[in-house]
C-alpha positions in Angstrom: -1.2 -1.2 -26.3 -3.6 0.4 -25.9 -6.4 -1.9 -26.7 -8.6 -0.1 -29.4 -11.4 0.4 -27.0 -14.0 3.2 -28.4 -15.6 5.4 -26.2 -18.9 4.8 -28.1 -20.3 1.5 -27.1 -22.0 1.1 -30.4 -18.7 1.1 -32.2 -16.5 -0.6 -29.8 -15.3 -4.1 -29.1 -14.4 -5.8 -26.2 -10.8 -6.1 -24.6 -8.8 -8.5 -26.8 -8.1 -12.1 -25.5 -4.4 -11.1 -25.0 -5.2 -8.8 -22.3 -6.3 -11.9 -20.3 -3.5 -14.2 -21.5 -0.3 -12.2 -22.0 2.1 -12.4 -18.9 3.6 -9.1 -19.9 0.4 -7.4 -19.9 -0.6 -9.0 -16.4 2.8 -7.5 -15.0 2.2 -4.1 -16.5 -1.3 -4.0 -15.0 0.3 -3.7 -11.6 1.9 -0.1 -12.5 -0.9 0.8 -14.8 -4.0 -0.3 -12.8 -3.4 -1.0 -9.3 -0.4 1.1 -8.0 -2.5 4.5 -8.8 -5.7 2.9 -7.3 -7.4 3.6 -3.9 -7.6 0.2 -2.0 -9.8 -0.8 0.7 -7.9 -1.3 4.0 -10.7 -2.1 6.3 -12.2 -0.6 9.5 -10.6 2.0 11.5 -11.0 -0.4 14.7 -7.8 -2.1 13.5 -6.0 0.9 15.0 -8.6 2.1 17.3 -6.5 3.5 20.2 -3.1 5.6 20.2 0.0 3.2 19.9 -1.8 0.6 18.0 -0.2 -0.9 14.7 -1.4 -3.2 12.2 0.8 -4.7 9.6 -0.5 -6.2 6.3 0.5 -7.1 2.7 -1.2 -4.9 0.0 -2.8 -7.0 -2.5 -0.6 -10.2 -1.9 0.2 -11.9 -5.2 -0.1 -8.9 -7.3 1.3 -5.8 -5.5 2.8 -7.7 -2.6 3.6 -4.4 -0.9 4.5 -4.6 2.9 2.6 -1.8 4.7 1.5 -0.8 8.3 -1.2 1.1 9.6 -0.5 3.1 12.8 -2.1 5.4 15.2 0.5 7.7 16.9 0.3 9.0 20.5 -1.4 12.3 19.3 -4.2 10.1 18.1 -3.4 10.5 14.2 -3.6 7.7 11.9 -0.7 6.8 9.4 -0.1 4.3 6.4 3.7 3.4 6.2 5.9 1.3 4.4 6.6 -1.5 6.6 10.2 -2.1 5.4 13.2 -0.9 7.5 15.2 1.8 5.8 18.4 0.1 6.9 18.6 -3.3 5.2 15.0 -4.3 4.1 13.8 -6.1 7.1 10.0 -5.9 8.1 9.6 -3.5 10.9 6.3 -4.6 12.4 5.7 -8.4 12.4 2.3 -8.4 14.3 -0.5 -6.1 15.5 -0.3 -4.7 18.9 0.1 -1.6 21.1 3.7 0.1 21.2 5.0 3.5 21.3 7.4 3.1 18.6 8.5 0.8 15.7 11.5 -1.2 16.3 13.3 -3.4 13.7 14.4 -6.7 15.8 17.2 -7.2 13.0 19.7 -4.4 14.1 17.5 -2.2 16.5 16.8 0.7 14.2 13.7 2.6 15.7 10.9 4.7 14.2 8.2 6.9 15.6 4.6 5.8 15.0 4.4 8.6 12.1 7.3 6.8 10.5 10.0 9.3 11.3 13.5 8.0 12.1 14.3 7.8 15.8 17.5 6.1 16.7 19.9 3.5 15.4 22.7 1.7 17.7 26.3 1.6 16.6 25.9 4.4 13.8 28.2 6.9 15.4 30.5 8.8 12.7 28.3 8.0 9.7 28.2 11.2 7.7 24.9 13.0 6.6 23.1 10.7 8.8 20.0 10.6 9.3 18.2 12.1 6.2 14.7 12.0 5.0 15.7 8.6 3.4 15.9 7.1 6.8 12.2 7.6 7.5 9.7 5.1 6.8 7.8 6.0 3.6 4.5 7.7 4.3 1.5 6.8 1.9 -1.9 8.5 1.1 -4.5 7.6 3.8 -8.2 8.6 4.1 -11.5 7.5 5.1 -15.0 7.3 4.4 -16.8 7.2 7.6 -15.1 4.3 9.7 -13.6 2.7 6.5 -10.0 3.3 5.6 -8.6 3.6 2.0 -4.9 3.7 1.1 -2.9 4.1 -2.3 0.8 3.8 -3.3 0.3 6.7 -5.9 -3.2 7.9 -6.3 -4.1 9.3 -9.7 -6.9 11.5 -7.8 -7.8 12.4 -4.4 -9.8 10.1 -2.1 -12.5 12.9 -1.9 -13.0 13.1 -5.5 -12.8 9.2 -5.8 -15.8 8.8 -3.4 -17.8 11.9 -4.3 -20.4 10.3 -6.5 -21.0 7.6 -3.7 -21.3 10.3 -1.1 -23.7 12.3 -3.1 -25.9 9.3 -3.7 -25.9 7.5 -0.6 -24.3 9.7 2.0 -27.4 9.3 4.1 -26.4 6.0 5.1 -25.2 5.9 8.8 -21.8 4.0 8.1 -20.8 4.3 11.8 -23.7 2.0 12.8 -22.4 -0.9 10.3 -21.0 -3.6 12.4 -18.5 -6.2 10.9 -19.8 -9.8 10.9 -16.7 -11.9 10.5 -18.9 -15.1 10.6 -20.8 -14.1 7.7 -17.5 -12.9 5.7 -15.5 -15.3 3.6 -12.9 -15.7 0.6 -13.7 -17.3 -2.6 -11.0 -18.9 -4.8 -11.8 -18.4 -8.6 -9.9 -20.1 -11.2 -9.8 -17.4 -13.6 -8.2 -13.9 -14.7 -9.1 -11.3 -12.0 -10.7 -9.0 -14.9 -12.9 -11.7 -16.1 -14.5 -11.6 -12.7 -14.7 -7.8 -12.9 -16.4 -8.2 -16.5 -19.1 -10.4 -15.1 -19.8 -8.2 -12.1 -20.3 -5.2 -14.5 -23.3 -6.2 -16.1 -26.7 -7.6 -15.1 -27.3 -8.9 -18.6 -26.6 -12.4 -17.5 -28.8 -12.4 -14.4 -31.9 -14.1 -16.2 -29.8 -16.8 -17.5 -27.5 -17.4 -14.6 -29.2 -16.3 -11.4 -32.9 -17.6 -11.4 -33.4 -16.8 -7.8 -31.9 -13.2 -8.0 -34.0 -12.7 -11.2 -37.1 -13.2 -9.1 -36.3 -10.4 -6.6 -35.0 -7.8 -9.0 -37.0 -6.1 -12.0 -34.6 -6.7 -14.8 -36.5 -4.3 -17.0 -35.6 -1.5 -14.5 -31.9 -2.2 -14.3 -29.7 0.9 -14.5 -26.2 1.4 -15.2 -24.5 4.8 -14.1 -20.9 5.3 -15.2 -19.1 8.0 -13.1 -15.3 9.0 -13.0 -13.5 6.0 -11.8 -16.5 3.7 -11.1 -19.9 2.5 -11.9 -23.4 2.3 -9.9 -25.6 -0.6 -10.9 -29.0 0.3 -9.6 -31.1 -2.9 -8.6 -34.7 -2.1 -8.5 -36.7 -4.5 -6.6 -39.6 -6.7 -8.0 -43.1 -6.0 -6.7 -43.3 -6.8 -3.3 -39.6 -7.5 -2.5 -37.5 -6.0 0.1 -36.1 -2.4 -0.7 -34.6 0.5 1.1 -36.5 2.9 3.3 -35.4 6.0 1.4 -35.0 9.2 3.1 -36.7 12.3 1.3 -33.3 13.6 0.8 -32.1 10.8 -1.4 -32.1 11.2 -5.2 -33.9 7.9 -5.5 -36.8 8.7 -3.1 -39.9 7.1 -4.4 -38.0 4.2 -6.1 -38.1 0.7 -4.8 -34.2 0.1 -4.5 -33.1 -3.3 -3.7 -29.3 -2.7 -4.1 -26.9 -0.3 -4.7 -24.0 -2.1 -6.5 -20.9 0.2 -6.6 -17.7 -0.6 -8.5 -14.5 1.2 -8.0 -11.6 0.9 -10.5 -10.2 -1.4 -10.9 -11.0 -4.2 -8.3 -13.4 -3.1 -5.4 -17.2 -3.6 -5.1 -19.3 -2.0 -2.3 -22.7 -3.6 -2.4 -25.2 -1.7 -0.3 -28.4 -3.7 0.7 -31.4 -2.7 3.2 -29.6 -4.9 5.9 -25.9 -3.4 5.4 -23.0 -3.8 3.1 -20.9 -6.5 1.4 -17.4 -5.5 0.4 -16.1 -7.5 -2.4 -12.3 -7.1 -3.0 -10.9 -8.8 -6.0 -7.3 -10.0 -5.4 -5.3 -11.3 -8.3 -3.1 -14.3 -7.4 -1.8 -15.0 -10.7 -2.8 -14.9 -14.3 -5.6 -17.5 -13.9 -6.5 -17.5 -10.1 -8.1 -14.8 -8.0 -9.2 -14.5 -4.4 -12.6 -12.6 -3.8 -13.0 -11.6 -0.3 -16.6 -11.1 0.8 -16.4 -8.7 4.0 -20.0 -8.4 5.5 -21.1 -5.3 7.7 -24.6 -5.5 9.3 -26.9 -2.5 9.8 -30.3 -3.9 9.9 -29.5 -7.8 10.6 -33.2 -8.7 10.6 -33.5 -8.1 6.9 -30.4 -10.1 5.7 -32.6 -13.0 4.9 -34.7 -11.4 2.4 -34.3 -9.6 -0.8 -31.4 -9.4 -3.2 -28.9 -9.4 -0.2 -30.1 -12.9 1.0 -28.5 -14.6 -2.0 -24.9 -13.6 -1.8 -23.2 -17.2 -1.7 -25.5 -18.7 -4.2 -25.0 -15.8 -6.7 -21.1 -16.1 -6.0 -21.0 -19.9 -6.8 -23.2 -19.4 -10.0 -20.7 -16.6 -11.1 -17.8 -18.6 -10.5 -18.7 -21.4 -12.5 -19.5 -19.1 -15.4 -16.4 -17.1 -15.1 -14.2 -20.2 -14.9 -15.6 -21.5 -18.1 -14.9 -18.1 -19.8 -11.3 -18.6 -18.6 -11.2 -21.6 -20.6 -12.7 -20.1 -23.6 -10.6 -17.0 -23.7 -7.7 -18.9 -24.5 -9.1 -20.5 -27.6 -7.3 -19.7 -30.9 -10.7 -19.1 -32.5 -11.7 -16.0 -30.3 -10.2 -12.7 -30.0 -12.9 -10.1 -29.1 -16.6 -9.5 -29.2 -19.2 -6.6 -29.1 -21.2 -5.0 -26.6 -24.9 -4.7 -26.0 -25.5 -0.9 -25.8 -28.3 -1.7 -23.2 -27.0 -4.2 -20.9 -23.0 -4.1 -21.2 -22.6 -0.5 -20.2 -20.6 -1.5 -17.1 -18.3 -3.9 -18.9 -17.6 -1.5 -21.7 -16.8 1.1 -19.2 -14.3 -1.1 -17.5 -12.6 -1.8 -20.6 -12.5 1.7 -21.7 -10.9 2.6 -18.3 -8.3 0.0 -18.8 -7.6 1.3 -22.3 -7.1 4.7 -21.0 -4.9 3.7 -18.2 -2.5 1.8 -20.7 -2.5 5.0 -23.0 -0.9 7.1 -20.2 3.0 7.2 -20.8 
């Protein structure tokens, strides 16, 4: 480590196969790639009113970190560790309104901002309570109604999201409505990074996605790396559905079918004329990954046309390919390949960011 990824795509090779097959690298990825990342936590409606709490496990199977979102009585939101500072019991076991968090194991109480409140039978304990008796407070931020959190961010959320805000900040995110009936999870029998590798390039579209290839103009497909992410700009084929762009948009005058955003390392935000599909890639193990598709509708009358009408079909086609790559990556005859400078810009950028993350001491 690191993996010898050259910043110049014309000189670089891909990540070596050991990145996908070595259990030690998989474990190291937890601290190198996922702990410093900003993670999608969902819509702010989960803690809409003062007194609401929402416990969850961050990246179950990978980070496995018990956390809880709260909105205190002063209407401020918090992201807290959900582990009692007494003996490690989970504090909040289910969503619901409450004026405090109470550990039912021994009765320790915390305010909704995570500050220690009280503990029975602790009279006479010296130097108690201290800061260590508070629940750990973690970075929390939002983009419109959507919440993001991190265990130890390498940059601010504002900096992380700035390129998206500048490009598509005109979208009225507060009008996007969650559609549980159209959201679902997919189980992919492959390493999580192979799934990301595939997402990061449109090179395979004419070969794997015949229907999608009919609604996108492959010749006009654009890749734009930025900071900790990548934009793939899907231009509509002639006569296909596209955004009604405002004159303030940098893309005004273009027929944009989709904005495909990837945020390092495992989050995709796919914007279509009908709304948003959030894809969260969740590693469950070395060779199994859960991908959650979370759909938000903005113009529901347009969800059956254009690139955004094919999500389930495209996903199933991608799964089949990625699972075959999972088998091939273990071959004793394969180590690493080269990149297409035109069509594998995104995959190369992902590999380079991984390489840089493993270089940091």
